[in-house]
N, C-alpha and C positions, 0 to 999 in steps of 0.2 A: 270358637271353632278353631281354630289351630291347636288351646290345648288339648282338644278333646281329637280331632287327630291323631296325634300325640300317643295320649294316655292310646285310645284305639288297638294304635296297627304294636306299639313296644305291647302290651298282652299276647303277642300272636309271633313277634318275631325269637330268635333264634341270641340275635346280639342288639340287645332296645339300647344300648350303649351309641349304636350307627343311625340311627331315626332322628331327620331331624326334617321341619317343615322350613316351605318359607312360602311366603305372602306374596301376593302379585294383585292392589287390588283398581282394581279398575270403578265406577262409577255406579253401573248397574251391578259387577258379581266382583268375585273375588274365586282368583287359582292358587290354590292350594299346591305347593308340591313334594308329596313326601320323597323323601329320601329314606333310602333304608339299603342296606348291605344285598349285595350281588344276592347273595344264599339266600335271600329273605324276599329274594320277590317271589317264590310260586306264592310263600308262605303269608302272604301278605293277597296277593292275586286269588287262591281258593282253585279249589274243584271245578271244572269250570266259570271261572269271576265271581264267583257265589261268597267269596267272602270282601271282596273288592263293590261288589255291586251293594253288600249287609254295608262297609264303612262310606262309601256315596252316600248313600238313604242317610245316612244317619243325619250326616255332615251339611247334608243337603237343607233339610229338619230344623233342624237346629240353622240353618245363613236363615230362615222363611222367616225367625223370632225378629232378627234385625231388619227386613225388608231388604234382604240381598240374596243373588243366586250365585249360588255352592257351584268350582270345578273341580276336581280332587283330581289331579294328575299321580300315577305311580313312577320316580324312579330309583332306579339300583345302581 
């Protein structure tokens, strides 16, 4: 899941070297904190949050295969 989120974020942002994902694992859920450059936050969120919603949907679908619940947090 971490690699998938990094790949998706790097495809959207202008500064892919600034993309970093931190994983916090719980018993049932996994929190993925996506760190991007401050100038790229708008690109990751997208108009009306559409890109962020799409990224979250893809990561959640990947997490279901592992039997977990994924939460994606976008941090600038």
